N, C-alpha and C positions, 0 to 999 in steps of 0.2 A: 373490185375484188376484196379490198380492205374492209369495206362495209359489209360485204357478204361474210367474210371471215369473222367479223365482230358479231354478226347476227348468229352465226353458228356457235361461236364461243358462248354467247349468252344462252342459247337454246340448250347446249350441253350442260351448262351449269344449272339451269332451271330443272332439267330432267333428272340430273344426278341428285339434286336436293329432294325432288319429289319422290324418286324411287327409294332413296334412303328413308324418307319419312314414312312411306307406305310399308317398307319392310319393318321399320321400328314398331308400327302398329300391328302388323300381321304376325310378328314373331315376339310378342310380349312374353317374357320369361315367367312360366308358372311356378308356383310355390310347392312343387312336388318333385319326385325323383327324375322327372323329364327335364329338369332345369338345364343341365349341361348340354342336352340335345339342342335346346333352343339357343343356348349361348353359342354353340358351334355353328348353327345356321346363321345367326346374327354376325358372327365373326367373318363368315364367308360372304354374306350378302350385303352388309352395310359398309360403306366407305370404299373408295377406290373404284377402279374399272372405268371404261369409257362410256358405258351405258349407250352404246351405239344402237343396239337392238331396240330398246324402248324408244329411242329417238326416232328410229325408222317407223315404228308403229304410229307415233304421234304425227310425224311428217306426212305419212300416207293418209291417215285418218282425216287430217285437216283438209285434204283435197276434196273430201266428200261430205264435209260438215258434220262429222261424227261428234257426238257428245264427248267432252273431255274425260268424264268419269269412266265411260265405257272404254275409251282408248287406253286410259291408265290401267284399268284392270287387265286388259289384254297384254299390255306392256309388262306388267309385273309378273304375269304368268310366264311369258317368254323369258324374262330375266331369271325366274326361278329355274327353268330348264338350263339356261346357260350357266348359272352358278353351280347347280348340281353337277354339271359336266366337268367344271373346273375342279371341284372337290375330288371327284373320282379320278380325274386325269392326273392329279398330283399324288395319288396313293403310291406306295412302294411297288405294288403289282403293275402299275402303269408307268408313269414318267418318273416317279420317285423324286418329287421336287420339295424343297424346303421353304421356298419363298413364292408368294403370290400377292400381287397388288401391294408390294412393299412391306408385307408382314408375314409371319410364319403361316405355312399352309395348315389346314384344319387338323390333319393327322399329327402334325407337330405341336400345335397349340393345345390339342386335346389328346386323342389317341385314334388308332385306325378304326376300331369298331364304331366309335362315335362319329367319325368322318363318314363312314359308309352309311350309317343311319341318317345323318344330316343330309347327305345327297339324296337318299331314298325319299326322305320327307319333302324336300324341295320339289322333287319330281312329282310326287303325288299332289302337293299343294297347287302346282300349276294347273292341273286339270280340275281340282276343286274350285279354284277361282273362276276358270272359264265356264264351268257348268252352272255356276250360281246365277240365278235370274238377275242379280244386280249388274252382271256384265252386259246383258242385252235382254230386252223384253221378249224378243223373238226366239223361241227354242230352236228353230232351224239355223239361225245365225250361230247360236251357242254350239250346236252340234257340229257345224262346219268348222268353227274355231278349234274345237277339241280334235276333230279328225285331222285337220291340217297340221296342228302342232304335234300330234302323236306320230304322224308320218314323218315329219321333219326330225323328230328326236330319235326314232327307232332305227331298225336295220336298213331301211331305205333312205336314211338321212344321217344324222350326226353319229349315232352309235355304230352304224355300218362303216362310216368313214374312219372312226377310231379303230375299228378292227383292221381295216386296210393299213392304217398307220402303224399298228403293231406288226403286221406282216412285212411292212417296209424295212424293218430292222434286219430281216433275214433274206430279203429279196431285192433285186435290182429293178425298179420300176421305170418305165419309159414315160415320156411327157404326157401322152393321153391318159395313162393310168394315174399319174400324180394329179392331173387336172380333175379326174373323176373322184379321186380320194378327197381332194380339198373341196370340191363341189358338194360332197356329202358332209364331211366333217365340219367345215366352217360355213359353206354357202347355204346349206339347207335351212339353218336357223335364221340366217339373215333374210333369206327368201320368205320364210314364214312370218317374219316381222312385217314385211311389206304386204304380204297376202292378208294378214290379220286386219290391217287398216282398210283394205278394200272389202273384205268380208263384212266388217262392221258397217261399211258404207253401202252394203247390199249391191255391190257391183257384180254383175253376172260373170261367170268364168271367162266367157269369150271377150269381155271388156277389160280383162286384166293382162292381156298379152304384153303390152308395152311395159307395164310395171314388173312383170315377171322377167322380161329381158333386162330391165334396169337392175333388178335384184341379183340376177345371175352374174352380170358383169361386175357389179360392185363387190359381190362376194369373192370372186376370183382376184380382183384387184386388191382387196383387203388382205387376202392370203399371200399374194406376192409381196406386198408391203411387209407383212409379218415375217416372211422369209428373209427379206432384206434387213429388217431390224434384228432378226436372230443372228444374221451374218455380221452386221456392222453396228448394231445399236448399243446404247448405253445401258448397262445393267441397272444402274441406280435410277435412271429415269423410267425404265420399263417396270421396275419393281419385281423382276423375276430373272431367273438364270437365262443367259443367252448362250448361243453356240451349241445348243443341245443336239439339234439334228445332225450337225456335222460330226459331233463327238460319237453319235450312235451310228454313223455311216449311212444315214438315210439320204435318198435322192430328194432334192427339193427343186423348186423353180430356179434357184441360184446355181445349183450344181449342174442342172441340165441346160440352162440358157446362158449362164454367166450374169454378172451383176448388171451390165449395161443393157443387154437384151431383155432381161427380166424387168428392169425399170421402164424400158420402152414399151413392153407388153402391157404393163400396168397402166401406163398413160393412155394407151390405145383403148383399154377396157373402160377406163373412166370416161373417155370421149364417147364411146359407144353407149355407156350407161346414160349419159346426159342426153344423147340423141334420142333415146327411147322416150324421153319426157317431152319431146317436141309438141305433142298434142295439148300440153298444158301450158298455162301462162305463168305469171309471177307467183301463183299459189304453190308451184312446185319448186320454188327457188331453194327452199331448205333441203329438199332431196338432192338438188344439184350441188349444193354446198357439201352435203354429206359425201357425195361421190368424190369430190375434190379432196376432202379431208382424209380419205383413205391413203393418199400419197403424202400428205403433209405432216401426218402425226409422227411423234417421236417415241410412242409407247403403244 
């Protein structure tokens, strides 16, 4: 287990450095009036963050021998969507947060209008990257990548979950509804990260059942761990405000299950996720380590 943890730590460090480098190249600041827009995107995208979603793309893609450059382009596109969602989520009209990844949120470092445009641009950039022939020579693969990410980001995925989260401030949600909320808000993009690796590997939809089960369980375990960290985590380590959900009166896995039952549920989900990988051998060890990491992280 110690060796596996070291392997995961090294993989996270490598992927974080690569994603930062790619964002640095992708978001070079122009010498014209758009400069602050690019600076705002760079502020949000470079440095900090777990880079879990890109790592899931790489870990799944390596199961099927996908070219590293193709996987990296899909990974940066998904991270563009994730970062855009954080920028908008932090706005005064949403969560009104001042701190993200240990530094001022974009609307604090710049202004609200620039933050909105920075998020919009990262959203658009994701699909520009995926649609580029450099991502994959097969146009059908590129089209499927675009379709899957669009579905994961929109009303049937992340944005729909965010709307449910807003409604949660004025409604009392039961456990199935909270589970559905988090499956959309957090789980959809995690699932899309795993799906992207399989799409790049040209695995047919019927061959992705186990990977989809893995992604579903990891996504829910990740959110339960997030709720636990929001309840009892260290604000300095996390680089953002904690206790938000409780302060807003939202139902969470913690309020509905209690700390110990929530932790037990997360462990069960991680075990289920790992069981979905039984058809694979050592080549899936990184995916297994990622599942365990959802419970071990402190931010």
